[in-house]
C-alpha positions in Angstrom: -26.4 20.5 -13.4 -29.6 19.7 -11.5 -32.8 19.7 -13.6 -35.2 22.5 -12.6 -38.2 21.7 -10.5 -41.4 21.2 -12.6 -44.5 23.2 -11.5 -47.9 22.5 -13.0 -50.4 25.4 -12.8 -54.1 24.5 -13.3 -56.3 27.5 -13.7 -59.0 28.5 -16.1 -57.8 32.1 -16.2 -54.7 32.6 -18.3 -54.0 35.9 -16.6 -53.6 34.1 -13.3 -50.9 32.0 -14.8 -49.1 35.1 -16.0 -49.2 36.5 -12.5 -47.7 33.3 -11.0 -45.1 33.1 -13.8 -44.0 36.6 -13.0 -43.8 35.9 -9.2 -41.8 32.7 -9.7 -39.6 34.0 -12.5 -36.5 34.3 -10.4 -36.7 30.8 -8.9 -35.7 29.0 -12.1 -38.6 26.5 -12.1 -40.0 24.9 -15.2 -43.6 26.1 -15.4 -46.4 24.3 -17.3 -50.0 25.5 -17.7 -53.3 23.8 -18.4 -56.8 25.5 -18.3 -58.8 22.8 -16.5 -58.6 19.5 -14.5 -59.5 17.3 -17.5 -56.5 18.6 -19.5 -54.3 18.1 -16.4 -55.4 14.5 -16.1 -54.6 13.8 -19.7 -51.2 15.5 -19.4 -50.3 13.5 -16.2 -50.2 10.3 -18.2 -46.9 11.5 -19.8 -45.7 14.2 -17.4 -45.3 14.3 -13.7 -44.6 17.6 -12.0 -42.9 18.1 -8.6 -45.7 20.5 -7.3 -49.1 21.4 -8.6 -50.7 24.9 -8.1 -54.4 24.2 -8.3 -57.2 26.8 -8.6 -60.3 25.8 -6.7 -63.0 27.5 -8.7 -63.0 26.1 -12.2 -65.7 25.0 -14.7 -66.2 21.4 -15.8 -64.1 19.9 -13.0 -63.3 22.2 -10.0 -60.2 22.0 -8.0 -61.7 19.8 -5.2 -63.0 17.3 -7.7 -59.6 17.2 -9.5 -57.7 16.9 -6.3 -59.9 14.0 -5.1 -59.3 12.1 -8.4 -55.7 13.0 -8.5 -54.8 11.9 -4.9 -56.7 8.6 -5.4 -54.2 7.5 -8.0 -51.2 5.7 -6.4 -48.9 7.0 -9.1 -49.7 10.6 -8.3 -50.7 10.9 -4.7 -47.2 11.7 -3.5 -47.0 14.9 -5.6 -47.8 17.9 -3.4 -50.9 20.0 -4.3 -51.2 23.7 -3.3 -54.7 24.9 -3.5 -55.0 28.5 -4.8 -58.3 29.7 -3.5 -60.4 32.8 -2.6 -62.4 30.6 -0.2 -61.8 31.5 3.4 -64.4 29.5 5.5 -63.2 26.6 7.6 -65.7 24.3 5.9 -64.2 25.0 2.5 -60.6 24.5 3.7 -61.7 21.3 5.5 -63.1 20.0 2.3 -59.8 20.7 0.5 -57.9 18.8 3.2 -60.4 15.9 3.0 -59.6 15.3 -0.7 -55.8 15.4 -0.1 -54.6 19.0 -0.6 -51.2 19.5 1.0 -51.2 23.3 1.4 -53.2 26.5 0.6 -52.5 30.0 -0.6 -55.1 32.7 -0.7 -56.0 35.1 -3.6 -54.7 37.6 -4.3 -51.4 35.7 -4.3 -48.5 37.2 -2.3 -45.1 36.7 -3.9 -43.2 36.0 -0.7 -45.8 33.5 0.5 -46.0 31.8 -2.9 -42.3 31.2 -3.1 -42.1 30.0 0.5 -45.0 27.5 0.1 -43.6 26.2 -3.2 -40.2 25.7 -1.6 -41.7 23.9 1.3 -43.6 21.5 -0.9 -40.6 20.9 -3.0 -38.6 19.8 0.1 -41.4 17.3 0.9 -41.3 16.0 -2.7 -37.5 15.7 -2.5 -37.6 13.8 0.8 -40.2 11.4 -0.7 -38.0 10.9 -3.8 -35.0 10.3 -1.6 -36.9 7.7 0.4 -38.1 6.0 -2.7 -34.6 5.9 -4.0 -33.3 4.4 -0.7 -36.1 1.7 -0.8 -35.2 0.8 -4.4 -31.6 0.7 -3.5 -32.2 -1.6 -0.6 -34.3 -3.9 -2.7 -31.5 -4.0 -5.4 -28.9 -4.6 -2.7 -30.9 -7.4 -1.1 -31.2 -9.1 -4.6 -27.4 -8.7 -5.1 -26.7 -10.2 -1.7 -29.0 -13.1 -2.2 -27.3 -13.7 -5.6 -23.9 -13.7 -4.0 -24.9 -15.9 -1.0 -26.7 -18.5 -3.2 -23.6 -19.9 -4.9 -21.5 -20.9 -1.9 -24.6 -22.0 0.0 -25.6 -24.3 -2.9 -22.1 -25.7 -3.0 -22.2 -26.4 0.8 -25.6 -28.1 0.6 -24.8 -30.2 -2.4 -21.4 -31.3 -1.1 -22.8 -32.1 2.3 -25.6 -34.1 0.7 -23.1 -36.2 -1.3 -21.1 -36.8 1.9 -24.2 -37.9 3.7 -25.0 -40.5 1.1 -21.7 -42.2 2.0 -20.9 -43.8 -1.4 -17.9 -41.6 -2.3 -14.3 -42.6 -2.6 -11.8 -41.2 -0.1 -10.5 -38.8 -2.7 -14.0 -37.6 -3.5 -14.8 -37.2 0.2 -11.8 -35.1 0.6 -12.7 -33.0 -2.5 -16.3 -32.4 -1.2 -15.2 -31.5 2.3 -12.7 -29.1 0.9 -15.5 -27.5 -1.2 -17.5 -27.1 2.0 -14.6 -25.4 3.8 -13.8 -23.1 0.8 -17.5 -22.1 0.4 -17.8 -21.4 4.1 -14.7 -19.3 4.0 -16.2 -17.4 1.0 -19.3 -16.7 3.0 -17.3 -15.6 6.0 -15.2 -13.3 3.8 -18.4 -11.6 2.4 -19.8 -11.1 5.9 -16.4 -9.7 7.1 -16.3 -7.3 4.1 -19.8 -6.0 4.9 -18.8 -5.4 8.6 -15.5 -3.8 7.7 -17.2 -1.5 5.2 -19.7 -0.4 7.8 -16.9 0.4 10.3 -14.8 2.2 7.6 -17.9 4.2 6.6 -18.7 5.2 10.1 -15.1 6.1 11.0 -15.1 3.6 13.8 -12.3 1.3 12.4 -8.9 2.1 14.0 -6.0 1.3 11.8 -3.4 -1.1 13.4 -0.3 0.2 11.6 2.9 -1.9 11.3 6.0 -1.3 9.3 6.2 -3.8 6.5 7.7 -4.4 3.1 4.9 -4.0 0.6 6.6 -6.5 -1.7 6.5 -9.1 1.1 2.8 -8.5 1.4 2.3 -8.9 -2.4 4.3 -12.2 -2.3 2.0 -13.6 0.4 -1.1 -12.6 -1.6 0.4 -14.3 -4.7 0.8 -17.6 -2.9 -2.9 -17.7 -2.1 -4.1 -17.3 -5.7 -1.7 -19.7 -7.4 -4.3 -22.4 -7.5 -6.9 -20.1 -9.1 -4.3 -18.9 -11.7 -3.4 -22.4 -12.6 -7.0 -23.5 -12.8 -7.9 -20.7 -15.2 -4.6 -21.1 -17.2 -3.5 -17.5 -16.6 0.1 -16.4 -16.6 0.9 -14.3 -13.5 3.9 -12.0 -14.0 5.4 -10.3 -10.9 7.6 -7.3 -10.9 8.7 -6.9 -7.3 12.1 -5.4 -6.3 14.4 -7.8 -4.4 15.5 -5.1 -2.0 12.5 -2.9 -1.1 11.8 -0.8 1.8 9.0 -0.5 4.4 5.9 1.5 4.9 3.5 1.8 7.9 0.0 0.4 7.2 -2.6 -1.9 8.6 -1.4 -5.3 7.3 -4.6 -7.2 7.5 -6.7 -4.5 5.8 -4.1 -3.8 3.1 -3.7 -7.5 2.4 -7.4 -7.6 1.7 -7.0 -4.8 -0.8 -4.3 -6.7 -2.7 -6.4 -9.9 -2.5 -9.4 -8.0 -3.9 -7.5 -6.5 -6.9 -5.9 -9.9 -7.8 -9.3 -11.7 -7.4 -10.9 -9.1 -9.7 -8.1 -9.5 -12.2 -8.5 -13.3 -12.3 -12.3 -13.0 -12.5 -12.3 -10.8 -15.6 -9.2 -12.1 -17.3 -9.7 -14.7 -20.0 -7.7 -18.0 -20.1 -4.3 -18.0 -21.8 -3.7 -14.3 -21.1 -1.7 -12.4 -18.5 -2.0 -10.6 -15.1 0.9 -8.4 -14.0 1.5 -7.4 -10.4 4.0 -4.6 -9.9 5.2 -2.9 -6.7 8.0 -0.5 -5.9 9.0 2.4 -3.7 9.1 5.6 -5.8 10.4 7.6 -2.8 11.2 7.0 0.9 8.0 6.3 2.8 5.9 6.0 -0.4 4.8 2.8 -2.1 3.1 2.0 -5.4 1.2 -1.1 -6.4 -0.3 -1.9 -9.8 -2.4 -4.9 -10.9 -2.8 -5.1 -14.7 -5.2 -7.5 -16.4 -6.2 -8.5 -19.9 -9.9 -8.5 -19.4 -12.7 -6.4 -20.9 -11.4 -3.2 -19.2 -13.4 -0.4 -17.5 -15.2 2.1 -19.6 -14.1 5.7 -19.1 -17.4 6.8 -17.7 -17.3 4.1 -15.0 -13.8 4.8 -13.8 -15.0 6.9 -10.9 -18.3 5.3 -9.9 -16.8 1.8 -10.0 -15.2 2.6 -6.6 -18.5 3.6 -5.1 -20.4 1.1 -2.8 -22.7 -1.4 -4.6 -21.6 -0.3 -8.1 -20.5 -3.0 -10.6 -18.8 -2.4 -13.9 -20.6 -5.2 -15.7 -22.6 -8.2 -14.8 -20.7 -11.5 -14.8 -22.6 -14.7 -14.2 -21.6 -16.6 -11.1 -19.4 -13.7 -9.9 -19.9 -11.6 -6.8 -22.3 -8.7 -7.7 -22.5 -6.8 -4.3 -19.9 -4.4 -5.6 -18.1 -4.0 -2.2 -14.6 -5.1 -3.3 -13.4 -1.9 -5.1 -15.3 0.3 -2.6 -13.5 -1.4 0.2 -10.2 -0.9 -1.6 -10.9 2.8 -2.0 -11.9 3.4 1.6 -9.0 1.5 3.0 -6.4 3.2 0.7 -7.9 6.6 1.5 -7.9 5.8 5.3 -4.2 5.3 4.9 -3.8 8.7 3.2 -3.4 7.2 -0.3 -5.3 7.1 -3.5 -6.5 4.4 -6.0 -7.3 4.8 -9.7 -8.0 2.7 -12.8 -6.9 3.3 -16.3 -6.8 1.5 -19.6 -4.3 -1.3 -20.2 -3.4 -1.2 -23.9 -4.3 -3.0 -26.0 -6.9 -4.6 -23.7 -7.7 -4.7 -20.0 -7.4 -2.4 -17.0 -4.6 -1.2 -14.7 -5.5 -0.6 -11.0 -2.9 1.7 -9.3 -2.5 2.3 -5.6 -0.2 5.1 -4.3 0.3 5.4 -0.6 
C-alpha cells in the first residue's frame, strides 16, 4: 500500500487549518499543522512533507520570509510551496515568486481549486523523486559495473606486464596468455549480456528458434564448466534422460541461460559439496530444467526481486555484482513463453527451475 502524501500547513490561524482539513478530507493525505514559520523550520529537521501550504500574512516570520529561507536550503528547495494569500497585487505575487513559491491560491479557499493545485504540486514532487531515484540508481549501477570490470582488466594488465618482462618459462607464458584470453572473454560476455538485455527489454530481439534436445544443450554447457568444478572441488551430478525429445527455442540465448544458472551455482556453492543438473520432458513439447546447489540459498523475500535487473541476493567479494544474470534468464525464458522460479533446496541451498 502506498504511503499517503504528507501536506504541511503553516498558518497562525487554527481555524484556517480546520477549513483546509475539511476541504482535503476525501483525498487521503496526511496533514500536519504548525502555527508559524519558526516552528516549521524546527519541524523540518526531522520531517519532510511532499507539499507545503503556506499562509503569507503571519507574525514573527511571514510567509515570504519563511519561503526565502526554506528555498535557500538545498535539502528542502525541491519541496513545492503553495502560498495561501489574500494579496492580489502583481507586486505581491512577484515577490512570492522571487523567493521561490511554486503556486498560489487565494483566500477564501475554493475546495476544487485547492485539490487541483495540491495534486499538481504532488505530481511535480513525484517526478522529482523519480528523477532522484533514477540518478541514484545510475550511480549505483556505474559503481557495480566498475567493480565488475576491474577484476578482468586487472588480470589482463598484470598478465600482459609479466609477459612484457620476458623472464617467464614457456609454461608460465602459456598460463598468462591464457589468463588474458579468459579475462577478455569475460569482458566480452559482460558487454554482450548488457546489449542482449537492452534488446530483450525493448522487444527488438527476434528469437531464432531451432528444434533441439534440451539434454544435449545441458551436456554442452557441462563440458564448459568442468574445469571450474574441478578447481573448486565440487561434485556435479547430472540427471539427464538418455532418450529425450526436442523443443523449439533460440539455442544461443537458452545456452546462455543454462550457463548463467550453472555459473551462479558454482559461485555460491562451497567446496566439497554438490551441484545437481536435472532436465526432462514432462509432456510433449514441454521441457523442465533444474539447477540445485548447496550454497547459502535465497531468502524467501528475495525470491521475486532477485530476477529483476540489477538486483543481487547478497554481496560476494570478487563476484559479478551487476545483477544481470538472473534478469537475463527470466527475460529469455519468458520470451520463449516459459517461467523461472527459485525455491529452497533442503537442507541448504537453492533450486532454480525453468519450465518451457
